[in-house]
C-alpha positions as CSV (number, residue, x, y, z in Angstrom):
1,M,0.0,0.0,0.0
2,E,1.1,3.6,-0.6
3,R,2.0,5.4,2.6
4,Y,0.9,8.9,3.2
5,L,4.5,10.4,3.3
6,E,5.6,8.9,0.0
7,N,5.0,11.9,-2.2
8,Q,6.4,14.3,0.4
9,I,9.6,12.3,0.6
10,I,10.0,12.4,-3.1
11,S,9.5,16.1,-3.2
12,D,11.8,16.9,-0.3
13,L,14.6,14.7,-1.8
14,Q,14.8,17.2,-4.6
15,K,16.1,19.8,-2.1
16,K,17.8,18.2,0.9
17,M,18.5,14.9,2.6
18,V,15.4,13.3,4.2
19,F,15.4,11.6,7.6
20,I,12.4,9.3,8.4
21,G,11.7,8.7,12.0
22,G,8.9,7.1,14.0
23,P,8.2,3.9,15.9
24,R,10.1,0.7,15.0
25,Q,8.3,-1.5,12.5
26,V,6.0,1.3,11.4
27,G,7.1,0.8,7.8
28,K,10.1,3.1,7.4
29,T,12.4,0.5,5.7
30,T,9.6,-0.8,3.5
31,L,8.8,2.7,2.4
32,S,12.4,3.6,1.7
33,R,13.1,0.5,-0.3
34,K,10.0,1.1,-2.4
35,L,11.5,4.4,-3.4
36,A,14.8,2.9,-4.4
37,T,15.7,2.9,-8.1
38,N,17.2,-0.6,-7.6
39,N,18.2,-2.9,-4.8
40,Q,21.7,-1.5,-4.7
41,S,20.5,1.9,-3.5
42,Y,19.7,0.5,-0.1
43,L,22.5,0.1,2.5
44,N,21.9,-1.2,6.0
45,W,24.5,-0.7,8.6
46,D,23.4,-3.9,10.4
47,D,24.3,-5.9,7.2
48,E,28.0,-6.9,7.3
49,E,28.5,-6.5,3.5
50,D,26.7,-3.1,3.4
51,R,28.7,-1.9,6.5
52,E,32.0,-2.7,4.7
53,R,30.8,-0.8,1.6
54,I,29.9,2.2,3.8
55,L,33.3,2.2,5.6
56,K,35.2,1.9,2.3
57,K,32.9,4.6,0.8
58,N,32.1,2.2,-2.0
59,F,28.7,3.6,-2.7
60,P,26.4,2.4,-5.5
61,V,26.2,4.2,-8.8
62,T,22.6,5.3,-8.4
63,D,20.7,8.6,-8.1
64,L,19.4,7.7,-4.6
65,W,21.4,6.5,-1.6
66,I,19.4,5.0,1.3
67,F,21.1,4.5,4.6
68,D,19.3,2.4,7.2
69,E,20.5,2.4,10.8
70,I,23.5,4.5,9.8
71,H,23.4,6.4,13.2
72,K,24.9,3.3,14.8
73,Y,28.2,4.4,13.1
74,R,30.1,6.7,15.4
75,N,31.0,9.2,12.7
76,W,27.7,9.0,10.9
77,R,27.0,12.8,11.0
78,N,30.4,13.6,9.4
79,L,29.9,10.9,6.8
80,L,26.5,12.3,5.7
81,K,27.7,15.9,5.9
82,G,30.6,15.1,3.6
83,L,28.4,13.1,1.2
84,Y,25.8,15.8,1.0
85,D,28.1,18.8,0.6
86,K,30.0,17.0,-2.2
87,N,27.1,15.3,-4.0
88,N,23.9,17.2,-3.2
89,A,23.6,18.4,-6.8
90,T,23.7,14.9,-8.2
91,K,22.6,12.5,-5.4
92,K,19.6,12.1,-3.2
93,I,20.1,10.8,0.3
94,L,17.4,9.1,2.4
95,V,18.1,8.1,6.0
96,T,16.0,5.8,8.2
97,G,16.6,4.3,11.6
98,S,15.4,3.4,15.1
99,A,14.6,5.7,18.0
100,R,18.2,6.7,18.3
101,L,18.2,8.5,15.0
102,D,15.7,11.1,16.4
103,L,17.6,11.3,19.7
104,Y,21.1,11.6,18.2
105,R,20.2,14.1,15.5
106,R,19.1,16.6,18.2
107,S,22.4,16.4,20.1
108,G,25.2,18.5,18.5
109,D,23.5,18.6,15.2
110,S,26.2,19.4,12.6
111,L,23.7,18.5,9.9
112,Q,21.5,21.5,10.5
113,G,19.9,22.9,7.4
114,R,20.9,19.9,5.3
115,Y,17.9,17.7,5.9
116,H,14.1,17.5,6.4
117,Y,12.9,15.3,9.3
118,L,9.6,13.5,8.7
119,R,7.8,11.3,11.3
120,L,6.0,8.2,10.0
121,H,3.0,7.1,12.1
122,P,0.9,3.9,12.1
123,I,-1.9,3.4,9.6
124,T,-5.0,5.4,10.2
125,L,-8.5,5.4,8.6
126,D,-7.9,8.3,6.3
127,E,-4.7,6.7,5.0
128,L,-6.9,3.8,3.9
129,S,-9.2,6.3,2.1
130,S,-12.0,4.6,3.9
131,D,-15.1,5.6,5.8
132,S,-16.0,1.9,6.5
133,Q,-17.0,0.8,9.9
134,K,-15.4,-2.6,9.1
135,D,-12.0,-0.9,8.4
136,L,-12.3,1.1,11.6
137,E,-13.0,-2.1,13.6
138,T,-10.0,-3.8,12.0
139,L,-7.8,-0.9,13.0
140,F,-9.3,-1.0,16.5
141,T,-8.7,-4.7,16.9
142,L,-5.4,-5.2,15.1
143,G,-3.7,-1.8,15.5
144,G,-2.2,0.5,12.9
145,F,1.3,-1.1,12.5
146,P,1.6,-2.6,9.0
147,E,2.5,-6.2,9.9
148,P,-0.4,-7.1,12.2
149,F,-2.9,-4.9,10.3
150,L,-2.1,-6.3,6.9
151,G,-1.9,-9.8,8.4
152,G,-5.5,-9.6,9.4
153,N,-5.3,-12.2,12.1
154,H,-6.3,-11.4,15.7
155,V,-4.1,-14.0,17.4
156,D,-1.1,-13.1,15.3
157,A,-1.6,-9.4,16.1
158,K,-1.6,-10.2,19.8
159,R,1.6,-12.2,19.5
160,W,3.2,-9.4,17.5
161,S,2.2,-6.8,20.1
162,R,3.7,-8.8,23.0
163,E,7.0,-9.4,21.0
164,Y,7.0,-5.7,20.0
165,R,7.2,-4.6,23.6
166,Q,10.1,-6.9,24.3
167,R,12.0,-5.6,21.3
168,I,11.5,-2.0,22.5
169,L,12.8,-2.9,25.9
170,R,15.7,-5.2,24.9
171,D,16.9,-3.4,21.7
172,D,15.8,0.2,21.5
173,I,15.9,1.2,25.2
174,S,19.1,-0.7,26.0
175,S,20.8,1.0,23.0
176,I,19.8,4.5,24.1
177,E,20.7,4.3,27.8
178,T,22.0,1.8,30.3
179,I,19.2,0.8,32.6
180,S,20.5,-1.4,35.5
181,D,17.1,-2.7,36.5
182,I,15.5,-3.6,33.1
183,T,12.9,-5.8,34.9
184,S,11.4,-2.8,36.7
185,A,11.3,-0.9,33.5
186,E,9.5,-3.8,32.0
187,I,7.0,-3.8,34.9
188,L,6.4,-0.1,34.3
189,M,5.8,-0.6,30.6
190,L,3.2,-3.4,31.4
191,R,1.5,-1.1,33.9
192,L,1.1,1.9,31.7
193,P,-1.7,0.6,29.4
194,E,-3.9,0.3,32.5
195,L,-3.4,4.0,33.2
196,V,-4.5,5.4,29.8
197,G,-7.2,8.0,30.0
198,G,-6.3,9.2,33.5
199,T,-3.7,11.7,34.7
200,L,-0.3,10.1,34.8
201,S,0.8,10.3,38.4
202,I,4.5,9.7,38.8
203,N,4.1,9.9,42.6
204,S,1.6,7.0,42.5
205,L,3.9,4.9,40.2
206,Q,6.8,5.7,42.5
207,E,4.9,4.3,45.5
208,D,3.6,1.2,43.6
209,M,7.0,0.3,42.3
210,Q,9.1,1.4,45.2
211,T,11.3,3.4,42.9
212,S,12.5,7.0,43.0
213,F,10.5,9.8,41.3
214,K,13.5,10.7,39.1
215,T,13.9,7.0,37.9
216,I,10.2,6.8,36.9
217,Q,10.5,10.1,35.1
218,R,13.6,9.0,33.3
219,W,12.0,5.8,32.2
220,L,8.9,7.6,30.8
221,T,11.2,9.9,28.9
222,I,13.1,7.0,27.4
223,F,9.8,5.3,26.5
224,E,8.9,8.5,24.6
225,H,12.2,8.6,22.8
226,C,11.6,5.0,21.7
227,Y,8.1,5.9,20.4
228,A,6.4,3.5,22.8
229,I,4.3,6.2,24.4
230,Y,3.5,9.9,24.0
231,R,2.4,12.4,26.7
232,L,-0.1,15.2,26.4
233,R,0.1,18.3,28.6
234,C,-2.9,20.0,30.1
235,F,-4.5,23.0,28.3
236,G,-6.3,25.1,30.8
237,G,-5.8,26.1,34.4
238,P,-2.7,28.2,33.6
239,T,-2.7,29.7,37.1
240,I,-2.7,26.3,38.8
241,K,0.7,24.7,39.1
242,A,-0.5,21.2,39.6
243,L,-2.6,21.3,36.5
244,K,0.2,22.7,34.4
245,K,2.3,19.7,35.3
246,A,-0.5,17.1,35.0
247,Q,-0.1,14.9,31.9
248,K,-1.9,12.1,30.2
249,H,-0.3,9.4,28.1
250,Y,-1.2,7.2,25.2
251,H,0.4,4.3,23.2
252,F,1.4,4.1,19.6
253,D,0.2,0.4,19.8
254,W,-3.4,1.1,21.0
255,T,-4.2,-2.7,21.1
256,L,-2.5,-2.8,24.5
257,I,-5.5,-1.1,26.0
258,Q,-8.2,-3.6,27.1
259,D,-11.1,-1.3,27.9
260,I,-13.1,-0.6,24.8
261,G,-13.8,3.1,25.6
262,L,-10.1,3.8,26.5
263,R,-8.8,1.9,23.5
264,F,-11.0,4.0,21.2
265,E,-9.8,7.2,23.0
266,N,-6.2,6.1,22.3
267,L,-7.0,5.3,18.7
268,C,-8.4,8.9,18.3
269,A,-5.3,10.3,20.0
270,G,-3.2,8.4,17.4
271,H,-5.1,9.9,14.5
272,L,-4.9,13.5,15.9
273,L,-1.2,13.3,16.8
274,K,-0.4,11.9,13.3
275,W,-2.1,14.9,11.7
276,C,-0.5,17.4,14.0
277,N,3.0,16.0,13.4
278,F,2.3,15.9,9.6
279,F,1.5,19.6,9.4
280,E,4.4,20.4,11.7
281,D,6.9,18.5,9.6
282,I,5.5,19.5,6.2
283,H,4.4,23.1,6.8
284,G,6.4,24.1,9.8
285,R,3.3,24.9,11.9
286,D,3.3,25.2,15.7
287,L,0.7,22.5,16.5
288,E,0.3,20.6,19.8
289,L,-2.1,17.9,20.9
290,C,-3.3,18.5,24.5
291,Y,-6.2,17.7,26.8
292,Y,-8.4,20.0,28.8
293,R,-8.9,20.1,32.6
294,D,-9.7,22.8,35.1
295,N,-9.8,23.1,38.9
296,E,-13.5,22.0,38.8
297,Q,-12.3,18.7,37.4
298,R,-14.0,19.4,34.0
299,E,-12.1,17.4,31.4
300,V,-12.2,17.1,27.6
301,D,-10.2,14.4,25.9
302,F,-8.4,16.4,23.3
303,V,-7.5,20.0,22.4
304,V,-5.5,20.8,19.3
305,T,-3.7,24.1,19.6
306,E,-1.8,26.3,17.1
307,N,0.6,28.9,18.6
308,K,-0.9,28.1,22.0
309,K,-4.5,28.9,20.8
310,P,-7.2,26.2,20.6
311,I,-8.4,25.3,17.1
312,L,-10.2,22.0,17.8
313,F,-11.9,20.2,20.7
314,V,-12.6,16.5,20.6
315,E,-14.3,14.1,23.0
316,A,-14.1,10.4,22.2
317,K,-17.0,8.0,23.2
318,S,-17.3,4.3,22.6
319,S,-21.0,4.5,21.9
320,E,-23.8,7.0,21.5
321,K,-24.4,8.9,24.7
322,T,-25.5,12.3,25.8
323,I,-23.1,15.1,24.9
324,S,-20.4,15.6,27.5
325,P,-21.3,18.5,29.7
326,H,-17.6,19.3,30.0
327,L,-17.4,19.7,26.2
328,K,-20.4,21.9,26.3
329,F,-18.7,24.1,28.9
330,L,-15.5,24.3,26.8
331,K,-17.5,25.2,23.7
332,R,-19.3,28.0,25.6
333,K,-15.9,29.3,26.7
334,F,-14.4,29.2,23.2
335,P,-17.5,29.5,20.9
336,N,-15.6,29.9,17.7
337,V,-13.6,26.7,18.1
338,P,-15.0,23.6,16.4
339,A,-16.1,21.0,18.9
340,F,-16.8,17.3,18.1
341,Q,-17.9,14.2,20.0
342,V,-16.8,11.2,18.0
343,L,-18.3,7.8,18.4
344,Y,-16.9,4.4,17.9
345,Q,-20.3,2.8,17.5
346,G,-23.6,4.6,16.7
347,G,-24.9,6.0,13.4
348,H,-26.5,9.4,14.4
349,H,-24.7,12.4,12.9
350,F,-26.0,15.8,14.1
351,A,-25.2,19.2,15.5
352,S,-26.3,20.2,19.0
353,G,-27.8,23.5,19.9
354,E,-24.4,24.6,21.2
355,G,-22.8,23.8,17.8
356,I,-21.1,20.6,18.9
357,I,-20.9,18.0,16.1
358,V,-21.8,14.4,17.1
359,G,-21.3,11.5,14.8
360,P,-19.5,8.2,14.0
361,A,-15.7,8.3,13.8
362,R,-15.6,6.6,10.5
363,L,-17.3,9.7,9.0
364,M,-15.8,12.4,11.1
365,F,-12.1,11.7,11.1
366,S,-11.7,13.3,7.6
367,E,-13.5,16.4,8.9
368,L,-11.3,16.6,12.0
369,K,-8.2,16.4,9.7
370,K,-9.5,19.2,7.5
371,I,-10.0,21.5,10.5
372,I,-6.4,20.9,11.6
373,E,-5.2,21.5,8.0
374,D,-7.1,24.8,7.7
375,G,-5.6,26.1,11.0
376,V,-6.9,28.7,13.4
377,P,-10.3,30.1,12.6
378,P,-9.9,33.7,11.5
379,T,-12.4,34.9,14.2
380,L,-10.0,33.9,17.0
C-alpha cells in the first residue's frame, strides 16, 4: 500500500536529505526500499557486507542512496555531511533508523539545514481512504502497524504486540541508555496501558514500584524517545501549578488497551497526533495535541492548539451517549472553536444547539483532519 508520506519524501529529496523517524516496525524500511531505483540503492549498517561498503565509501552508482541504521556508526554525521556537501547536486540521500536517529540528530546537530525530518506514524482510517466501519473495527482490533494490520489475524496481532514490547525494551531502550534494572522498566511498561485515560501520576507509580521519582520520570522519557508512548500536557488552568504539570499518556500500539472506551480514545489520539506531526513536519506549523482540565475537574479528551491557541476540541465516546457537559462548557468558553464528540459505535450524525458536532468516527475523522489542516479560525 502507498504510505501517506511517500509523495512528500520524493518532493523533499529534490532539495535536501530526508530523515524518516517514527516507531520501530512502522514501515520506514519498506517505504524507503519502495523508493529505491534498484536494490543497490539500499545500504543497511546492520548488514556486514553493506557496512563494509559504507566504511570503504564504496557507494552504489545510483541517483538515490538509502542509509538504514547509519546512526549506529560513530561518525555518521560527518559521513552524511561530507556526502551531502559533495554530492547534493547529483545524489539524493534518504536516512532511516530506530529511535536513536531522532535522539542523536538533536544532540550536537552538525547536519542542521541539510535535511528534512519526517515522522511516520501507524496506519489510520484516512490513510486507507475509507469511511467503512469494518475498516475502523479492523484498526481498533489489530492496530495500525503494517504487519499485524495487513496480516488480518487477531491471534497473530496479539503475539506481534507482545513481542514488539520486548523488542523495544531489549533493543531500543538498551541501545539509548543503560538501565540497570530492566525488569522494573518492563513492569512499568506493562503497567502503563492500565493508566491510559487518566492523569499520569508519577508519585503513585513511585509508591507502587518502590522506585524514585527521578527514575520513573527518566524511564517515561526513554519510552517517549523510543516511540512507545507519548504524553499530552494540560491545556487550561494556567494559574494552577498542579494542572500545568499534569499529563496524560497514550500508546502508539493502542491494542495494548483492554477497555473498549479507552482503546478508542487512544485510537483517536493516534489519529490526531499523526495529523499534528504531519502539518508540523510538512508546513512548519506550531501545533500541539493537549487535553483540557480545570480546577473544577471538568475534562475534555483532546484539544488541538496552534501557537498556543485552541483550534479544535474532541471528545471520544465508545457508543452513542448524551453530549459531554464538559465539552459543552468548553464550547461556551471558546464559541468559535469547532467541537466534536466522535463515536466508535452509533450512526447518528447531528449538530447540537451549542454547535457541537456528534457522529461516528468513520465519517468524522476526515472532517477533523480538514479543520487541523485549515488552521486557526480567523475569528479567534
